[in-house]
N, C-alpha and C positions, 0 to 999 in steps of 0.2 A: 504494500500500500504506500502510495506516494504522500509526502508531507505537503502542507500548504506553502504556497510561494510567500517569501518573506517581504516585509516592508523595511527591515533594518537588520543588518548582520554585523558581527564583530570578527575581525581577523587579527590574530595575535602572532607577531614575530618580534619579540622583545629582547633580542640579543645584540649582536654587533651590526655595524653599518652594512658590511658586505652581505650578511645574512638577510637583512631587510631588503636590500636591492634585489636579491634573488627571489623575493616574494612578489615582485612587481608583475611577472607574467600571470601569477595566480589572481592578483587583483584585476588585471586586465581581462582575464577570462570571465571572472564573475561580473565585471561591468558589462561585458558584451552580452552575456546570457541573462543578466538580471538588470536591464537598463533602468528600471523604475525603483530599484531597491537602493536604500541608503547603505553605503559601505563605510564602516568605521574601522580604524586600526588602533591597536594597543601597542605602543612602542616607547622606548626610552627617550628622554628629552634630546639626546644627541642626534637622533634620526628624525626628529619632529619636522624640521624644515624641509627635508627631502620628501617626507610623507605629504606635507602640505602642497609641495610642488606637483605631485602626481595628479593627473587628470582622472585617475580611477578611484580616488578617495574623497569622501564627503566630510569626514571629521576625524580628528586625531585625539586620542585619550592617552595621557602620559602615564607610563609605568615608572614609579619611583625606584624600582629595583629591589632585589631581595634583601639588601642590607639597610633599607629605609626603616624609619621608626614605625612602631605599631600604629600610631595615628595616621601616618602617611599611607600605610597599607590599607587601613580602614577607609580612608578617603578615596583611594584608588578603587577599592571594592564598591563603594557607594556610587562612584562615577559610572561603573559598569551597570550596577543594578538598576539605577534610575532610568536607563535608556530603554528597558524592556525589549531587549533584542529577541528576535525570533530564533537566531542561531549564532553560535560561536564556533569558529574554526581555528584551532590552535596548531600552527605549523611547527612550532617547537614546544614540546610539552614539558612543563614542570609542575611539581605538586602544588606550589603556591597558586599558579594560574588555574590549575584544576579545581582547587578549593573555591577560588573566586567564581568560576563559571557555575559550579554546582550550587553554591549558596545564593547565587543571583537568580536562580530559578529559570535559567534559559532552557527551553524545552529541547532544542537540538544542539547537542554538544559533541563536536567531532575533533579527534586528535589521533596522532599515530599510536598504534597499540604497542607502546614501549614504556618501560619504567612503571613504578607504582602509581604515577599520576593518571594512568589510563582508567583507574577505578572510578574517577570522577566524571567520566564521559560515557554517554549512552550510545555513542556511535564511534567506532574505531576502525582504523585501517592498518593492517600489518604491512610494514615497509622495510624493516631491517636496513636502515640507512647506513649503519656501520660497515656494511659490505661494500659501499661506494660503487654500486653497479651502474649508476647513472648520475647525471648532474643533480645537485641539490634543488635547483629550480623545478626539475621534473618531479621530484618527490613532493614538493609543495603543490604543484599542479594536480597531482594525483588526488590529493585531499579535496580540492575544489571540484574535480570531476566527480568524485564520489557524492559530494553534496548535490551537485546539479543532477546527477543520476537519480538520487533519492527524491528530487523534486519532480521527476518525470521528464527531464530534459535530456536530449541527446547532443553530446558535444561533437560537432562535425568539423570544427575549424579551431586550430590552436592560435594563440596570439603570436605576433611577430615583432621583431625589433624595429625601431627604437622604443624603449619604455620610459625614457626621459627625453623631453624636448624643450627647446627655447625658441623664441621668435627669431627668425633669421635677421630681421632688421636690428634687433637688440644685440645679437652676436656680432654683426658687422660693425656697429658702433664701438663695441668693446674691443674688437680686433684693431680698429684704427687707433684707438687711444692707447692700447697696450704696446703696439709697435712703435708709436711715437714716443711714449714715455721711456721705453727701454732702448730707443735708437736701433731697432731691428730693421734691416733692409726689407722693404715692402715685398720683394719677390720671395723672401725666405718662407719655407714651410717649417713649422715648429715640431720638434720632437721633445716630448715631456719625459723626464726621468724622475721617478719617485723612489729614492733610496731608503726612505723610512719604512717602518713596519706598523707603526701605531699600536704596538703591543700584540699584534696578531701573529700570523705565521712568519717563520724565518725568512730573511731576505738575503740577497747577495751581499758580500762585503763591499766596502767602498773601493777597494783595490780592483775587485771584479767589475764594478760599474765603470771605473775609470778605463779599464782595458776594453770593455765592451764599447764605450763611446769612441775611444781611439780607433778601434778596429772597424767600426762602421764605415769609416773612410768615405763619407758622403761629400758631395761638392758644395759650393758656396750657396746653393739654393736651400740649405737646411741650417737651422739654428736650434741649439739645445736649451731647454728650460729645465733647471733643476728645481723640483717642487718640494715643499716642506709644509707639513701641518703645523699647527700652533706650537707644538713642543718638539719639533724636529729640525729647527733651524741650524743647530750646531752640526748636525749630521750633513746637511746640505752644504754648509760652509766648508766642511772638511773635504767633501767631494770636489767642490769648486776649486780648492787649492791644488787639486791634482790635474786640473784642466786648463792650465795657463795658456796652452796652445790651441784651445778649442773655443770657438765663438759660443758664448753661453751667458745666461744670467740666472740668478736665483729668484724664484717666485715663492715668497713666504705667505701662505694662506692664513690670514688672521681675521677675515671678515665673514666667516661662516661657510657652511657646506654649499649653499646655493651659489655664492660668489665663486668658490673654488670650482664648482661644476661648470659654471659658465666659462671659466678660463680653460677647463679641460676640453670644452667644445671647440676651442681654437686650434687644437693640435692635430697633426696628421698621423701621429703615432704616439701611444702612451706605453711606457715601459716601466714595470715594477714587479715586486713580489705579489703574493696573494693578499692584497690590501683592500680596504674600503674604496679608496680612490680608483683602483683598478676596476672595481665593479661598477663604479659610476661611469667610467669610460666605456665599459661594455654596454651599459644600459643606454648610453648615447649613441651606440653603434660606431664608436671610434675604433680604428685599428689598434690592437694591443699585442704586446709581446710580454708574456708573464713567466715568472720563475716560481716553481712550486717545490715543496718537499715531495717525497715519494711515499710517505706514510699512507696507509689505506684510508685513514680518516681525513687526509689532506691532499688527495690526489688532484691532478689537473682536470680529471674527468669530474670528480665530485664537485669541485669548486670552479667549474667552467664558467666563464663570463657570458653575458647575455648577447653579445654582438654576433653577427652572422659568421658562418664558418670561414668565409673569405677574409674576415677582419680579426681572426683569432689565431694566435700562435703561442705555444707553451713549451717550457723547458723544465726538466727535472734532473736530479742526480742520476747517473748511469746505474744500470742494473747491478753492477758489481760493487757499488758504493753503499755506504750507510745511508739509509733512507732520508735522514734529516740533515745530512752533510751537504749544505749548499756550496761549500768550497770546491766540491768535486765537479761542479758544472763548468764546462769549458766555454768561457765567454767569447773566445776567438771563433770557435765553431758556431756559437749562438749568433754572433754578429754576421757571419757568412749566411746563415739560414735566414736571418731577418732581411738582409739585402736581397736574397734570392726570392723571398716570399713577398716582400712589399715594394722593392725598388727595381 
């Protein structure tokens, strides 16, 4: 028996930035098949601005996080309860969120059938994500497809990139001002290098990034931008000191994720480890070259970016190396592959 079509649903993806970015196809699918439904998301404050930017989302509720005070947890719970959601889909399940959804009285509660948290949900989907047999965003999509199927809907078309967009006129204005401010030749195409990790997966060393940039051996039509988040400037400055013979500048992002995302839209290629900014580039369908560990939980397949196949290149430690040892990635070979693939 099918359930009633909803007027308002809540989607939970309340961990890191990259994880939230990989939920955008799910939100896009739900928007396509439930055009009249209000779609809300429960996310940490850090990803709020990106969520508000998305055309698939109607409202954002902030998760104070597991370490927040009891009063903050109560307030978050009450924020959910007062909305009278028809359904909640928890893409990443935790006991805390399971308790929130159960006590809120939401009739349709769906989550992966993992961990003790599943006891709080009356609809579950066995996924075994730890096996990393497909991309994270596909695991997320599977939950939305189950919900739509339970509504009696047949999913015939999957969402396609880009999942984040800015107005072309706005980006053109930003490009002109950015080139002028940093005295970048107008003919130059920008290659962004993001050497920081933001505390997520391992990244290449600064020495490896320096070698990669030198080995790319591109002509004068390319200009390098070393990017840094709010707490990563020293890392970018150290890399910059290794590039005295390479035309480049440092872009220190201190004005929030939306501003950083608009600047990412300017580049012709974004190079980094498995970071939140990499996933922003993927959601914008910017060409990417990414460096991943070979751990089963952190593979290039599992954390694949959202850009099209033609805009996606990935590197990992070789098979005979320690899975987490990024030092074993040969950046000279990687540079040759990047040139062959993109240039």
